[in-house]
C-alpha positions as CSV (number, residue, x, y, z in Angstrom):
1,M,97.8,58.6,86.7
2,S,100.8,60.4,88.2
3,I,100.2,64.1,87.6
4,L,103.6,65.3,88.6
5,Q,105.7,62.9,86.7
6,G,109.1,64.5,85.9
7,R,108.6,67.6,87.9
8,V,110.8,69.0,90.8
9,A,109.6,70.6,94.0
10,I,110.9,72.4,97.1
11,I,108.7,72.0,100.0
12,T,109.5,74.0,103.1
13,G,108.8,72.8,106.7
14,A,108.5,69.3,105.2
15,G,110.1,67.5,108.2
16,G,106.6,66.9,109.7
17,G,102.9,67.7,109.7
18,L,101.4,69.1,106.5
19,G,104.9,69.5,105.0
20,A,105.7,65.9,105.4
21,A,102.4,64.8,103.9
22,H,102.7,67.2,101.0
23,A,106.2,65.7,100.1
24,K,104.9,62.2,100.4
25,V,101.9,62.7,98.1
26,F,104.0,64.8,95.6
27,A,106.5,62.0,95.5
28,A,103.7,59.3,95.0
29,E,102.7,61.4,92.1
30,G,106.0,61.3,90.4
31,C,107.6,64.5,91.7
32,A,111.2,64.7,92.8
33,V,111.1,66.5,96.2
34,V,113.7,68.8,98.0
35,V,112.6,68.2,101.6
36,N,113.4,71.4,103.3
37,D,113.4,71.7,107.2
38,I,115.7,73.0,109.7
39,N,115.4,69.7,111.6
40,E,117.7,67.5,109.5
41,A,116.8,64.3,111.2
42,A,113.1,64.9,110.7
43,A,113.7,65.8,107.0
44,Q,115.8,62.7,106.6
45,A,113.1,60.5,108.0
46,V,110.6,61.8,105.4
47,V,113.3,61.4,102.7
48,D,114.0,57.7,103.6
49,E,110.2,57.0,103.6
50,I,109.8,58.4,100.1
51,T,112.9,56.7,98.7
52,A,111.8,53.3,100.4
53,A,108.7,53.7,98.4
54,G,110.6,54.2,95.2
55,G,110.3,58.0,95.0
56,K,113.1,60.6,94.7
57,A,113.8,63.1,97.4
58,V,116.8,64.8,99.1
59,V,117.2,66.7,102.4
60,N,117.7,70.4,102.5
61,T,118.3,72.6,105.7
62,S,118.5,76.0,104.2
63,D,117.1,78.7,106.6
64,I,114.1,80.1,104.8
65,T,114.5,83.4,106.8
66,N,117.9,83.9,105.4
67,Y,118.0,85.2,101.7
68,E,121.4,84.1,100.9
69,D,121.1,80.6,102.4
70,S,117.6,80.2,100.7
71,A,119.4,80.3,97.4
72,N,121.0,76.9,98.3
73,A,117.6,75.2,98.2
74,V,117.0,76.2,94.5
75,K,120.7,75.3,93.7
76,Q,120.4,71.9,95.3
77,A,117.0,71.2,93.5
78,I,118.8,71.9,90.2
79,E,122.0,70.0,91.0
80,S,120.1,67.0,92.3
81,F,117.3,66.7,89.8
82,G,118.2,68.9,86.8
83,D,115.5,71.4,87.1
84,L,113.0,73.1,89.4
85,H,109.3,73.5,88.7
86,I,107.4,74.0,92.0
87,V,108.0,76.1,95.3
88,L,105.6,75.1,98.0
89,N,105.9,77.4,100.9
90,N,104.7,75.5,103.9
91,A,107.0,76.1,106.9
92,G,105.5,78.0,109.9
93,V,105.5,78.4,113.6
94,N,103.2,79.9,116.2
95,R,103.8,82.5,118.9
96,D,100.3,83.1,120.1
97,R,99.6,85.9,122.4
98,M,96.8,88.6,122.9
99,F,97.8,91.8,121.2
100,A,98.1,93.8,124.5
101,S,100.8,91.2,125.8
102,M,102.7,90.5,122.5
103,T,106.4,91.1,122.5
104,E,108.4,92.5,119.7
105,Q,110.3,89.1,119.5
106,E,107.1,87.2,119.2
107,W,105.9,89.5,116.3
108,D,109.3,89.5,114.5
109,T,109.6,85.6,114.7
110,I,106.3,85.2,113.0
111,M,107.0,87.8,110.3
112,A,110.3,86.1,109.6
113,V,109.2,82.6,109.4
114,H,105.9,83.1,107.6
115,L,106.2,86.3,105.6
116,K,109.9,86.6,104.8
117,G,110.0,82.8,104.6
118,H,107.4,82.9,101.8
119,F,109.7,85.5,100.0
120,C,113.1,84.2,100.1
121,I,113.1,80.7,98.2
122,S,110.4,82.0,95.9
123,S,112.5,85.1,94.9
124,H,115.5,82.8,93.9
125,A,113.1,80.5,92.1
126,V,111.6,83.3,90.1
127,H,115.1,84.5,89.1
128,Y,115.9,81.0,87.8
129,W,112.5,80.9,85.9
130,R,112.8,84.2,84.4
131,D,116.4,83.5,83.0
132,Q,114.9,80.3,81.5
133,V,112.3,82.4,79.7
134,K,114.9,84.9,78.6
135,A,116.9,82.0,77.1
136,G,113.9,81.0,75.2
137,K,112.9,78.0,77.3
138,Q,109.1,77.4,78.0
139,V,108.4,77.5,81.7
140,A,105.4,75.9,83.6
141,A,106.4,77.0,87.1
142,R,104.2,77.0,90.3
143,I,104.4,79.0,93.6
144,I,102.0,77.6,96.1
145,N,101.7,79.5,99.4
146,T,100.2,78.7,102.7
147,T,97.7,81.1,104.3
148,S,95.2,80.5,107.0
149,G,91.7,81.4,108.1
150,A,93.4,83.4,110.8
151,G,94.8,85.6,107.9
152,L,91.6,85.8,106.0
153,Q,89.3,86.7,108.7
154,G,91.4,87.4,111.9
155,S,91.9,85.1,115.0
156,I,91.7,86.0,118.6
157,G,95.1,85.7,120.3
158,Q,97.1,85.6,117.0
159,S,97.5,89.1,115.7
160,N,101.0,88.3,114.6
161,Y,100.0,85.1,112.8
162,A,96.9,86.6,111.3
163,A,98.8,89.6,110.0
164,A,101.6,87.4,108.4
165,K,98.9,85.0,106.9
166,G,96.9,87.9,105.5
167,G,100.0,89.2,104.0
168,I,100.7,85.9,102.4
169,A,97.3,86.1,100.7
170,A,98.0,89.4,99.3
171,L,101.4,88.4,98.2
172,T,99.9,85.6,96.3
173,L,97.7,87.9,94.3
174,N,100.7,90.2,93.4
175,Q,102.7,87.2,92.4
176,A,100.1,85.9,90.1
177,A,99.6,89.3,88.5
178,E,103.3,89.9,88.0
179,L,104.7,86.6,87.1
180,G,102.2,85.2,84.6
181,R,104.4,86.6,81.8
182,Y,107.1,84.1,82.9
183,G,104.8,81.0,82.9
184,I,104.6,81.1,86.7
185,T,101.2,80.7,88.5
186,A,100.8,81.6,92.2
187,N,98.0,80.4,94.4
188,A,97.5,79.9,98.1
189,V,95.7,77.4,100.3
190,A,94.4,77.7,103.9
191,P,94.5,74.2,105.2
192,A,92.7,72.7,108.2
193,A,94.3,69.4,109.2
194,R,95.9,67.5,112.0
195,T,99.2,68.8,112.6
196,G,101.6,69.5,115.7
197,M,100.5,73.1,115.7
198,T,96.7,72.4,115.4
199,T,96.6,69.7,118.0
200,A,98.7,71.5,120.7
201,V,95.6,72.1,122.6
202,E,94.1,68.9,124.1
203,A,90.5,69.7,123.0
204,M,91.7,70.2,119.4
205,A,93.8,67.0,119.5
206,T,90.8,65.1,120.6
207,R,88.6,66.6,118.0
208,M,91.0,66.0,115.2
209,A,92.1,62.5,116.3
210,K,92.2,59.7,113.7
211,P,89.0,57.6,113.9
212,E,89.6,54.1,115.2
213,D,86.8,52.5,113.2
214,G,88.4,52.9,109.8
215,S,86.1,55.6,108.6
216,F,87.3,58.6,106.5
217,D,90.0,60.4,108.3
218,Y,88.6,63.9,108.0
219,W,91.5,65.8,109.5
220,A,94.4,63.8,107.9
221,P,96.9,66.2,106.3
222,E,97.1,64.2,103.1
223,N,93.6,65.4,102.3
224,V,95.0,68.9,101.8
225,S,97.9,67.7,99.9
226,S,95.9,66.5,97.0
227,L,94.6,69.9,96.1
228,L,98.3,71.1,96.2
229,A,99.6,68.2,94.0
230,W,97.0,69.3,91.3
231,L,97.9,73.0,91.7
232,A,101.4,72.0,91.1
233,S,100.7,70.1,87.9
234,E,101.1,71.3,84.4
235,E,97.3,70.8,84.0
236,A,96.7,73.7,86.4
237,G,98.4,76.3,84.2
238,D,95.2,78.4,83.8
239,V,94.6,78.7,87.7
240,T,96.4,81.6,89.3
241,G,95.8,84.3,91.9
242,K,93.3,82.1,93.8
243,V,93.1,81.5,97.5
244,F,91.5,78.1,98.5
245,E,90.4,76.5,101.7
246,S,90.9,72.8,102.0
247,E,89.6,70.7,105.0
248,G,88.8,67.0,104.8
249,G,87.1,66.3,101.5
250,R,85.8,69.9,101.2
251,I,87.5,72.5,98.9
252,C,86.4,76.0,98.4
253,I,87.6,79.4,97.1
254,C,88.1,82.3,99.5
255,D,86.4,85.3,98.1
256,G,88.7,88.3,98.9
257,W,88.1,92.0,99.7
258,R,85.5,93.6,97.3
259,T,84.5,97.3,96.8
260,T,80.9,98.1,97.5
261,E,78.8,100.5,95.5
262,G,79.5,103.2,98.0
263,V,78.3,106.7,98.3
264,D,79.6,109.6,96.3
265,K,78.7,113.2,97.3
266,G,80.6,114.7,94.4
267,D,82.3,117.0,96.8
268,R,84.4,117.0,100.0
269,W,82.5,115.4,103.0
270,E,82.2,117.4,106.2
271,P,83.3,115.2,109.2
272,S,79.9,115.9,110.9
273,E,78.0,114.5,107.9
274,L,79.7,111.0,107.8
275,G,78.1,109.2,111.0
276,E,74.9,108.4,109.1
277,V,76.8,107.8,105.8
278,V,79.3,105.3,107.3
279,H,76.6,103.5,109.3
280,K,74.4,103.0,106.1
281,L,77.5,101.7,104.2
282,I,78.0,99.0,106.9
283,K,74.3,98.2,107.0
284,D,74.2,97.6,103.3
285,A,77.4,95.7,102.8
286,V,77.6,91.9,103.0
287,P,78.8,91.1,106.6
288,A,82.4,89.9,106.9
289,Q,83.0,86.4,108.5
290,K,83.5,86.7,112.2
291,V,87.1,86.7,113.6
292,W,88.0,83.2,114.8
293,G,87.3,82.9,118.5
294,S,85.1,86.1,118.7
């Protein structure tokens, strides 16, 4: 059963890696796909593969960090396929550096591509969907964001990336709370899969290599794409504001920040009183997952 039949999606960073896998899986499920990537040749190769298999796809090279240019991706989806139902924000880059050595440019690049890049196209899409609702049309729209374990629990040498991905998780919660009135759901996924970014280190490339014996390819990016395709479907209309992790055949929900029972003095604390109180709060709380690499 094709769960995305008749639906239209924009997928950013879809010229390779996870984005290309998402585009191909979505297309195989009946979705028309706007393949967004600044590398036009890479995006065209994905489109060619989709259309050769009988699917529908077009290339889009809008700069997701440029608000005005991002509007063209939404415009192209509507002009090419008559509507838009899904924005899958996937595009990303790495500029890894220990915090003490990080440059302003390395920080700004990550914020632009990851955090602002998750805002621009989604903003234009939401304007389109909100106008549809105001015109009396029923909307079943989806925003699917890409976060990371680095953003959920931190990652040594990736302060910029962790901050952006943590921001994306928080953005997702806000989008879900604000946009449900327009028929829009918002969810995020922290994927673990074989991509150009994750296999840049030789040890990781070896660990994530495709098995030669034909057994289950645990790190194949398509494994993650299946969850995203379901979240993009009309069937998933009651799921919003969730952050998932997906790796191989394993799917789980990331449990976010929670307020503990705490201690209330009923009056202002003196600074000298708080040492024992704070240490007890920490001792009684459920320990956070460790920062990656620590």
